[in-house]
Residue frames relative to the residue before (quaternion, step in Angstrom):
aa qw qx qy qz dx dy dz
M 1.0000 0.0000 0.0000 0.0000 0.00 0.00 0.00
S 0.5516 -0.6321 0.4258 0.3389 3.57 -1.02 0.68
E 0.6823 -0.5155 0.3325 0.3977 3.56 -1.25 0.48
G 0.6892 0.5174 -0.2901 0.4161 3.58 0.93 -0.88
L 0.7321 0.4091 -0.2279 0.4947 3.63 1.22 -0.37
R 0.4145 0.7024 -0.4830 0.3185 3.60 1.21 0.16
G 0.7749 0.3110 -0.2426 0.4940 3.56 -0.98 0.85
A 0.5557 0.5884 -0.4093 0.4212 3.62 1.21 -0.17
Q 0.5525 -0.6243 0.4513 0.3184 3.53 -1.29 0.49
L 0.2205 -0.8025 0.5500 0.0700 3.57 -0.68 1.19
G 0.2792 -0.7834 0.5377 0.1391 3.56 -0.87 0.97
P 0.6509 -0.4949 0.3872 0.4259 3.61 -1.29 0.00
M 0.6504 -0.5148 0.3958 0.3940 3.54 -1.33 0.28
S 0.3771 -0.7607 0.4829 0.2142 3.59 -0.54 1.14
G 0.7769 0.3446 -0.1881 0.4922 3.61 1.02 -0.72
R 0.2768 0.8102 -0.4907 0.1619 3.59 1.14 0.45
N 0.7655 0.3632 -0.1999 0.4921 3.63 1.11 -0.56
V 0.4256 0.7564 -0.4425 0.2259 3.58 1.23 -0.13
I 0.6492 0.5269 -0.3451 0.4264 3.61 0.86 -0.88
G 0.6678 0.4900 -0.2981 0.4744 3.58 0.93 -0.87
E 0.6509 0.5180 -0.3198 0.4535 3.58 1.03 -0.73
V 0.6194 0.5198 -0.3548 0.4693 3.59 1.08 -0.60
T 0.6374 0.5104 -0.3304 0.4733 3.62 0.97 -0.77
E 0.6572 0.4920 -0.3140 0.4769 3.59 0.94 -0.78
S 0.6201 0.5448 -0.3392 0.4512 3.58 1.10 -0.65
V 0.6135 0.5277 -0.3405 0.4788 3.58 1.09 -0.71
H 0.6477 0.5101 -0.3238 0.4642 3.59 0.90 -0.89
R 0.7012 0.4814 -0.2811 0.4445 3.59 0.77 -1.03
F 0.6405 0.5324 -0.3308 0.4437 3.58 1.00 -0.82
L 0.6663 0.4938 -0.3104 0.4646 3.58 0.97 -0.77
L 0.6953 0.4751 -0.2878 0.4561 3.60 0.86 -0.91
D 0.6600 0.5292 -0.3187 0.4276 3.60 0.94 -0.85
G 0.7569 0.3972 -0.2187 0.4707 3.58 1.08 -0.59
Y 0.4485 0.7009 -0.4577 0.3132 3.61 1.26 0.02
D 0.0842 0.8159 -0.5624 0.1048 3.54 -0.75 1.11
I 0.4081 0.7269 -0.4709 0.2888 3.62 1.21 0.38
S 0.8030 -0.0243 0.0545 0.5930 3.58 0.87 -0.90
E 0.6694 -0.5052 0.3544 0.4137 3.56 -1.31 0.16
Q 0.7247 0.3925 -0.2312 0.5170 3.58 1.05 -0.69
P 0.2683 -0.7799 0.5341 0.1857 3.66 -0.39 1.10
P 0.5834 -0.5896 0.4120 0.3772 3.59 -1.11 0.49
R 0.5048 -0.6311 0.5009 0.3098 3.53 -1.28 0.41
L 0.2873 -0.7545 0.5658 0.1674 3.61 -0.95 0.88
E 0.0191 0.8033 -0.5923 0.0588 3.51 -0.82 1.06
E 0.2695 -0.7479 0.5827 0.1689 3.55 -1.24 0.58
D 0.5963 0.5289 -0.3469 0.4943 3.57 1.32 -0.22
L 0.3244 -0.7884 0.4904 0.1811 3.59 -0.36 1.21
A 0.6479 0.5273 -0.3192 0.4474 3.58 1.17 -0.44
F 0.5100 0.6521 -0.4312 0.3588 3.61 1.21 -0.15
V 0.0078 -0.7744 0.6312 -0.0418 3.55 -0.95 1.07
P 0.3285 -0.7552 0.5211 0.2239 3.64 -0.56 1.04
K 0.4669 -0.6962 0.4810 0.2569 3.55 -1.18 0.58
D 0.7160 0.3725 -0.2541 0.5329 3.59 1.19 -0.26
R 0.7233 -0.4318 0.3159 0.4366 3.55 -1.21 -0.38
E 0.3219 0.7675 -0.4996 0.2403 3.61 1.17 0.32
E 0.3253 -0.7325 0.5661 0.1924 3.55 -0.98 0.89
V 0.1789 -0.8017 0.5689 0.0401 3.55 -1.05 0.86
L 0.1552 -0.7314 0.6562 0.1023 3.54 -1.14 0.80
Y 0.1697 -0.7770 0.6006 0.0821 3.58 -0.74 1.08
V 0.0256 -0.7643 0.6436 -0.0298 3.54 -0.88 1.11
Y 0.0896 0.8214 -0.5452 0.1417 3.53 -0.30 1.31
M 0.2295 -0.7560 0.5967 0.1404 3.59 -0.66 1.07
Y 0.0948 -0.8546 0.5105 -0.0040 3.58 -0.45 1.23
R 0.8205 0.1292 -0.0565 0.5540 3.60 1.16 -0.28
V 0.0882 -0.7532 0.6496 0.0531 3.53 -1.18 0.75
A 0.0170 0.8041 -0.5908 0.0637 3.58 -0.80 1.04
Q 0.4631 -0.6572 0.5168 0.2944 3.52 -1.16 0.61
N 0.4602 -0.6709 0.5050 0.2882 3.54 -0.98 0.83
Q 0.2876 -0.8056 0.4971 0.1455 3.59 -0.28 1.25
A 0.6601 0.5233 -0.3121 0.4393 3.58 1.15 -0.50
L 0.7749 0.2581 -0.1350 0.5609 3.62 1.20 -0.41
Q 0.1882 0.7987 -0.5457 0.1698 3.58 0.65 1.10
N 0.2617 -0.7601 0.5775 0.1422 3.54 -1.11 0.76
Q 0.5199 -0.5955 0.5000 0.3537 3.56 -1.20 0.47
K 0.4807 -0.7117 0.4505 0.2439 3.56 -1.13 0.69
R 0.4692 0.6872 -0.4598 0.3102 3.61 1.18 -0.07
Y 0.5570 -0.6073 0.4557 0.3366 3.54 -1.20 0.60
R 0.0409 0.7668 -0.6390 0.0445 3.52 -1.17 0.74
A 0.6591 -0.5016 0.3672 0.4232 3.57 -1.25 0.32
A 0.3592 -0.7305 0.5432 0.2055 3.56 -0.95 0.96
P 0.4904 -0.6662 0.4702 0.3076 3.63 -1.09 0.63
V 0.4303 0.6615 -0.4879 0.3731 3.58 0.71 1.12
F 0.0638 -0.7928 0.6061 -0.0035 3.62 -0.73 1.06
V 0.0094 0.7993 -0.5961 0.0752 3.56 -0.38 1.31
G 0.8115 0.1324 -0.1326 0.5535 3.56 -0.72 1.06
Q 0.7991 -0.2240 0.2058 0.5186 3.53 -1.01 -0.88
S 0.6595 -0.4761 0.3973 0.4249 3.51 -1.36 0.10
P 0.6349 -0.5412 0.3746 0.4045 3.66 -1.11 0.52
E 0.6338 0.5394 -0.3527 0.4278 3.63 1.03 -0.67
E 0.7297 0.3977 -0.2273 0.5077 3.59 1.17 -0.55
G 0.6856 -0.5072 0.2886 0.4352 3.59 1.15 0.42
G 0.3886 0.7291 -0.4845 0.2874 3.60 1.16 0.39
E 0.6469 -0.5205 0.3909 0.3973 3.55 -1.34 0.20
V 0.1568 -0.7784 0.6054 0.0548 3.53 -0.98 0.95
Y 0.0786 -0.7964 0.5995 0.0086 3.58 -0.92 0.96
Y 0.1815 -0.7534 0.6251 0.0932 3.49 -1.21 0.75
H 0.0527 0.7817 -0.6213 0.0150 3.53 -1.27 0.42
R 0.5133 -0.5683 0.5177 0.3815 3.50 -1.32 0.12
P 0.5761 -0.5795 0.4192 0.3957 3.65 -0.99 0.59
P 0.5853 -0.6094 0.3932 0.3626 3.61 -1.04 0.67
M 0.4649 -0.6255 0.5445 0.3099 3.53 -1.29 0.48
L 0.2463 -0.7612 0.5862 0.1272 3.57 -0.85 1.00
L 0.0143 -0.8374 0.5403 -0.0815 3.56 -0.37 1.31
D 0.2599 -0.7036 0.6375 0.1759 3.49 -1.41 0.45
L 0.1626 -0.7639 0.6207 0.0688 3.57 -0.87 1.10
F 0.1730 -0.7952 0.5773 0.0659 3.56 -0.82 1.04
Y 0.1084 -0.8041 0.5845 0.0088 3.53 -0.80 1.11
L 0.2333 -0.7121 0.6450 0.1497 3.51 -1.18 0.77
I 0.0451 -0.7924 0.6082 -0.0135 3.57 -0.75 1.09
S 0.0375 0.7955 -0.5986 0.0864 3.55 -0.70 1.16
V 0.2978 -0.7479 0.5736 0.1514 3.54 -1.32 0.34
H 0.0859 -0.7667 0.6333 0.0603 3.53 -1.32 0.45
S 0.1274 0.7490 -0.6442 0.0884 3.50 -1.11 0.83
K 0.6440 -0.5295 0.3699 0.4099 3.57 -1.20 0.44
F 0.7689 0.2396 -0.1328 0.5777 3.58 0.98 -0.81
R 0.5506 -0.6459 0.4250 0.3146 3.54 -1.00 0.92
S 0.6229 0.5440 -0.3551 0.4358 3.61 0.99 -0.72
D 0.6479 0.4998 -0.3249 0.4741 3.61 0.99 -0.73
A 0.6356 0.5170 -0.3303 0.4686 3.58 1.04 -0.72
E 0.6504 0.4993 -0.3191 0.4752 3.61 0.97 -0.74
R 0.6236 0.5191 -0.3444 0.4724 3.57 1.02 -0.74
L 0.6709 0.4832 -0.3077 0.4709 3.61 0.90 -0.81
L 0.6273 0.5362 -0.3402 0.4510 3.61 1.04 -0.71
G 0.6446 0.5170 -0.3180 0.4648 3.58 1.04 -0.77
W 0.6394 0.5142 -0.3331 0.4647 3.55 1.03 -0.73
V 0.6157 0.5423 -0.3432 0.4571 3.62 1.03 -0.80
L 0.6371 0.5301 -0.3364 0.4471 3.60 0.90 -0.84
L 0.7067 0.4557 -0.2752 0.4660 3.59 0.82 -0.94
R 0.6475 0.5249 -0.3246 0.4470 3.58 1.01 -0.81
L 0.7250 0.4245 -0.2617 0.4750 3.62 0.75 -0.93
N 0.5529 0.5860 -0.4049 0.4324 3.58 1.18 -0.20
E 0.6268 0.5269 -0.3228 0.4746 3.58 1.27 -0.39
A 0.6037 0.5774 -0.3611 0.4145 3.63 1.23 -0.34
T 0.0362 -0.8178 0.5742 -0.0127 3.58 0.42 1.20
H 0.7553 0.0585 -0.0439 0.6513 3.58 1.13 -0.73
L 0.2803 -0.7866 0.5294 0.1497 3.53 -0.23 1.31
V 0.7623 0.1028 -0.0493 0.6371 3.58 1.07 -0.82
Y 0.0962 0.7675 -0.6249 0.1054 3.57 -0.86 1.00
R 0.3276 0.7333 -0.5026 0.3199 3.52 -0.10 1.34
P 0.6239 -0.5085 0.3898 0.4475 3.64 -1.18 0.23
R 0.5218 -0.6306 0.4790 0.3171 3.53 -1.11 0.75
R 0.2703 -0.7947 0.5334 0.1043 3.54 -0.86 1.06
F 0.0894 -0.7811 0.6179 0.0063 3.55 -0.93 1.05
L 0.2398 -0.7437 0.6066 0.1464 3.56 -1.08 0.81
L 0.3113 -0.7627 0.5421 0.1658 3.56 -0.62 1.17
P 0.6657 -0.5145 0.3493 0.4125 3.60 -1.17 0.36
D 0.6762 0.4649 -0.3087 0.4809 3.62 1.11 -0.49
G 0.6314 -0.5812 0.3184 0.4026 3.63 1.28 0.17
R 0.5160 0.6496 -0.4264 0.3605 3.62 1.19 -0.13
E 0.3134 -0.7147 0.5967 0.1872 3.54 -1.16 0.71
V 0.0661 0.8017 -0.5862 0.0962 3.63 -0.56 1.14
D 0.4288 -0.6322 0.5638 0.3140 3.49 -1.39 0.24
S 0.7420 -0.4276 0.2678 0.4415 3.57 -1.26 -0.08
L 0.6536 0.4877 -0.3135 0.4865 3.60 1.27 -0.25
G 0.5616 -0.6367 0.3691 0.3782 3.60 1.26 0.14
R 0.5130 0.6275 -0.4342 0.3930 3.63 1.18 0.19
P 0.6244 -0.5068 0.4131 0.4273 3.61 -1.20 0.39
W 0.4794 -0.7184 0.4261 0.2693 3.56 -0.76 1.07
T 0.1654 0.7365 -0.6443 0.1230 3.52 -1.04 0.92
P 0.4482 -0.7021 0.4695 0.2929 3.63 -0.96 0.71
D 0.6414 0.5508 -0.3127 0.4329 3.59 1.22 -0.39
V 0.4542 0.6396 -0.5059 0.3586 3.57 0.42 1.22
D 0.6176 -0.5237 0.4290 0.4003 3.55 -1.31 0.17
H 0.3302 -0.7847 0.4982 0.1644 3.58 -0.52 1.18
D 0.6475 0.5272 -0.3196 0.4479 3.61 1.20 -0.22
E 0.3785 0.7310 -0.4917 0.2839 3.62 1.20 0.19
E 0.5447 -0.6300 0.4501 0.3223 3.54 -1.09 0.77
Q 0.8433 0.1323 -0.1684 0.4930 3.56 -1.10 0.96
L 0.4802 0.6291 -0.4717 0.3887 3.64 1.16 0.36
Q 0.2805 -0.7562 0.5709 0.1536 3.56 -0.73 1.10
V 0.1739 -0.7999 0.5729 0.0415 3.56 -0.76 1.14
E 0.3017 -0.7368 0.5811 0.1684 3.58 -1.00 0.89
K 0.0262 -0.8020 0.5956 -0.0379 3.56 -0.73 1.11
V 0.0777 -0.7794 0.6216 0.0050 3.56 -0.84 1.08
S 0.1639 -0.8010 0.5715 0.0700 3.56 -0.51 1.19
L 0.1964 -0.7572 0.6157 0.0951 3.55 -1.28 0.55
A 0.0295 0.8082 -0.5840 0.0695 3.58 -0.76 1.04
L 0.4535 -0.6516 0.5421 0.2755 3.53 -1.19 0.72
V 0.0074 0.8034 -0.5927 0.0573 3.58 -0.76 1.08
D 0.3814 -0.6892 0.5630 0.2501 3.53 -1.28 0.39
D 0.0744 0.8665 -0.4821 0.1056 3.54 0.34 1.29
L 0.7595 0.2729 -0.1593 0.5685 3.63 1.16 -0.53
T 0.3513 -0.6910 0.5871 0.2332 3.55 -1.02 0.82
V 0.6650 -0.4837 0.3650 0.4366 3.58 -1.24 0.22
G 0.6459 0.5237 -0.3247 0.4507 3.58 0.99 -0.79
D 0.6420 0.5086 -0.3197 0.4765 3.57 1.00 -0.82
A 0.6633 0.5057 -0.3144 0.4533 3.58 0.94 -0.83
I 0.6170 0.5288 -0.3497 0.4662 3.62 1.03 -0.75
N 0.6644 0.4816 -0.3100 0.4801 3.60 0.91 -0.85
F 0.6296 0.5416 -0.3315 0.4476 3.57 1.05 -0.76
Y 0.6735 0.4716 -0.2982 0.4848 3.59 0.90 -0.88
S 0.6434 0.5246 -0.3308 0.4488 3.58 0.96 -0.81
L 0.6195 0.5476 -0.3447 0.4443 3.59 1.02 -0.77
H 0.7353 0.3799 -0.2182 0.5171 3.60 1.05 -0.75
E 0.4113 -0.7301 0.4566 0.2987 3.59 1.31 0.19
A 0.4582 0.6569 -0.4476 0.3978 3.54 0.97 0.97
P 0.5071 -0.6299 0.4710 0.3525 3.62 -1.06 0.56
Y 0.5598 -0.6119 0.4483 0.3335 3.52 -1.18 0.65
R 0.0120 0.7854 -0.6179 0.0328 3.55 -0.97 0.93
P 0.6050 -0.5214 0.4243 0.4267 3.63 -1.14 0.41
F 0.0784 -0.8245 0.5600 -0.0210 3.58 -0.95 0.83
L 0.1919 -0.7212 0.6501 0.1425 3.51 -1.43 0.30
T 0.1861 -0.7584 0.6108 0.1312 3.58 -1.19 0.54
Y 0.0898 -0.7915 0.6045 -0.0086 3.52 -0.97 1.04
R 0.2281 -0.7559 0.6019 0.1195 3.54 -1.23 0.62
A 0.1192 -0.7603 0.6375 0.0362 3.54 -0.92 1.07
R 0.1934 -0.7885 0.5770 0.0889 3.57 -0.89 0.97
I 0.0156 -0.8179 0.5719 -0.0619 3.52 -0.72 1.15
A 0.2834 -0.6989 0.6196 0.2174 3.53 -1.39 0.17
L 0.1827 -0.8141 0.5490 0.0501 3.55 -0.64 1.17
D 0.2009 -0.8088 0.5470 0.0796 3.58 -0.47 1.26
G 0.3395 -0.7343 0.5559 0.1909 3.54 -1.07 0.82
P 0.7549 -0.3760 0.2581 0.4714 3.62 -1.17 -0.46
L 0.4031 -0.6718 0.5678 0.2526 3.52 -1.31 0.48
V 0.2082 -0.7519 0.6149 0.1152 3.56 -1.12 0.71
R 0.2796 -0.7738 0.5494 0.1455 3.54 -0.73 1.14
S 0.1026 -0.7920 0.6013 0.0258 3.55 -0.94 0.96
E 0.4389 -0.6853 0.5203 0.2590 3.56 -1.06 0.74
G 0.8214 -0.0524 -0.0035 0.5679 3.56 0.02 1.25
G 0.4132 -0.7130 0.5139 0.2384 3.58 -1.19 0.47
T 0.4050 -0.6677 0.5668 0.2625 3.48 -1.39 -0.07
T 0.1283 -0.7883 0.6003 0.0428 3.55 -0.80 1.03
I 0.0914 -0.7800 0.6190 0.0101 3.56 -0.82 1.03
R 0.0558 -0.7909 0.6094 -0.0024 3.53 -0.76 1.11
M 0.0630 -0.7948 0.6036 -0.0046 3.54 -0.79 1.01
P 0.2829 -0.7757 0.5376 0.1708 3.60 -0.37 1.22
R 0.5546 -0.6017 0.4562 0.3496 3.53 -1.16 0.59
L 0.4014 -0.7234 0.5097 0.2360 3.56 -0.82 0.96
A 0.3329 -0.7359 0.5576 0.1916 3.55 -0.92 0.98
A 0.3944 -0.7329 0.5034 0.2323 3.57 -0.80 1.04
K 0.1373 -0.7845 0.6015 0.0619 3.56 -0.90 0.93
P 0.4586 -0.6792 0.4842 0.3064 3.62 -0.87 0.84
P 0.5275 -0.6289 0.4507 0.3509 3.59 -1.00 0.65
P 0.6372 -0.5459 0.3615 0.4065 3.62 -1.13 0.55
G 0.8119 0.2719 -0.2043 0.4746 3.55 -1.00 0.85
S 0.6087 0.5626 -0.3724 0.4176 3.61 1.20 -0.10
D 0.4830 -0.6532 0.5080 0.2865 3.55 -1.24 0.51
S 0.3265 -0.7903 0.4828 0.1888 3.59 -0.28 1.22
S 0.5994 0.5844 -0.3740 0.3992 3.58 1.13 -0.47
L 0.6890 0.4568 -0.2793 0.4885 3.59 1.20 -0.39
E 0.7090 0.4342 -0.2518 0.4954 3.57 1.26 -0.12
S 0.4231 -0.6693 0.5463 0.2729 3.54 -1.21 0.61
P 0.6949 -0.4723 0.3082 0.4463 3.65 -1.18 0.21
S 0.6442 0.5202 -0.3252 0.4567 3.60 1.18 -0.46
G 0.5849 -0.5922 0.3768 0.4064 3.62 1.23 -0.20
R 0.5703 0.5957 -0.3977 0.4021 3.59 1.20 -0.14
I 0.5723 -0.5778 0.4579 0.3591 3.55 -1.25 0.54
K 0.4486 -0.6861 0.5022 0.2753 3.54 -0.94 0.90
T 0.4029 -0.6923 0.5439 0.2500 3.55 -1.14 0.67
G 0.5308 0.6233 -0.4719 0.3271 3.52 -1.27 0.32
R 0.7391 -0.4015 0.2857 0.4593 3.55 -1.25 -0.23
A 0.5903 -0.5874 0.4234 0.3567 3.52 -1.14 0.63
Q 0.4923 -0.6572 0.4923 0.2886 3.52 -1.13 0.74
P 0.6114 -0.5490 0.4109 0.3949 3.59 -1.18 0.49
G 0.7914 0.2897 -0.2385 0.4825 3.53 -0.99 0.90
S 0.5550 0.5982 -0.4090 0.4085 3.58 1.25 -0.09
T 0.6797 -0.4831 0.3594 0.4189 3.54 -1.31 0.19
P 0.4560 -0.6908 0.4757 0.2977 3.63 -0.78 0.96
P 0.6040 -0.5711 0.4018 0.3841 3.58 -1.12 0.51
R 0.5229 -0.6502 0.4598 0.3039 3.53 -1.05 0.78
R 0.4290 -0.6915 0.5189 0.2617 3.55 -1.08 0.81
P 0.4501 -0.6999 0.4722 0.2909 3.60 -0.76 0.95
P 0.5352 -0.6315 0.4447 0.3421 3.58 -1.06 0.63
G 0.5949 0.5728 -0.4289 0.3661 3.54 -1.32 0.35
P 0.6958 -0.4607 0.3375 0.4356 3.56 -1.28 0.08
D 0.6175 -0.5488 0.4131 0.3833 3.52 -1.30 0.42
S 0.4316 -0.6924 0.5110 0.2705 3.53 -1.02 0.78
H 0.3785 -0.7315 0.5321 0.1962 3.56 -1.12 0.70
F 0.8610 0.0044 -0.0546 0.5056 3.53 -0.94 1.08
M 0.6014 0.5086 -0.3674 0.4946 3.57 1.05 0.77
R 0.1512 0.7675 -0.6157 0.0951 3.57 -1.03 0.77
R 0.5771 -0.5935 0.4418 0.3458 3.53 -1.24 0.48
N 0.5871 -0.5755 0.4250 0.3788 3.55 -1.17 0.47
A 0.6400 0.5382 -0.3302 0.4379 3.55 1.11 -0.64
D 0.6760 0.4825 -0.2865 0.4777 3.58 1.25 -0.46
A 0.4151 0.7257 -0.4702 0.2827 3.63 1.23 0.04
D 0.5078 -0.6488 0.4832 0.2961 3.52 -1.10 0.83
P 0.5003 -0.6584 0.4566 0.3283 3.58 -0.94 0.75
E 0.7436 0.3214 -0.2131 0.5462 3.59 1.15 -0.53
T 0.1633 -0.7831 0.5958 0.0720 3.55 -0.96 0.90
E 0.4815 -0.6579 0.4980 0.2956 3.49 -1.18 0.60
D 0.5606 -0.5944 0.4567 0.3520 3.52 -1.22 0.55
């Protein structure tokens, strides 16, 4: 921990259960939308499981976790988006945390049925059903305070049943997308490793943000930096310079050095506008 946060009260990991909750959300989303027959398929995570009757099985197996390389955060501590009690300027509670880890969860989803045609029918339904999961998880962001309380970003007891359009409310969004992450050869090796028969499969990617612990601080720190006024260097003509110190553009000021004549022969029937005679002939 950094020097400025030593001795502060450290809370539990806010995102310790998020990965498991995303997997449970996939299970629930599939079962809640099943409408092909009266008997819903059985959900399994063991790829080697084979039912002995005509029961249909949906396999949902998370096989890889990777950090999102395109959206990496620095690890330094910064103020957390949690407002408990009054505002920090009025003596409210101030919390710090490291920015969340942005992760990609990869799921292998496969099907089993006694007849291949039934398995293909079930696979087509899975494709259409998961295509509707634009936001697999959509709820207020949950923070665990050092005293164990679960709150949202507004400092209220955490509950998913709130208006998500409230001002300053941080919302947790988990997206799900169909990706081509495993080749057929990789999948065959994957099934062989689990001693399971090869079955048609799909791979999906869920993107999550994993929050760490909150650190409680007694009051905040306010840093004010006034804008620096530019001063012209000694001996310079301030009328020719802008406040930033750069030379002003435009026509030369009276008494300044005349523009240099370009090298080469004299031009014919050409002259600058600044060299125009004040009197013109009729």
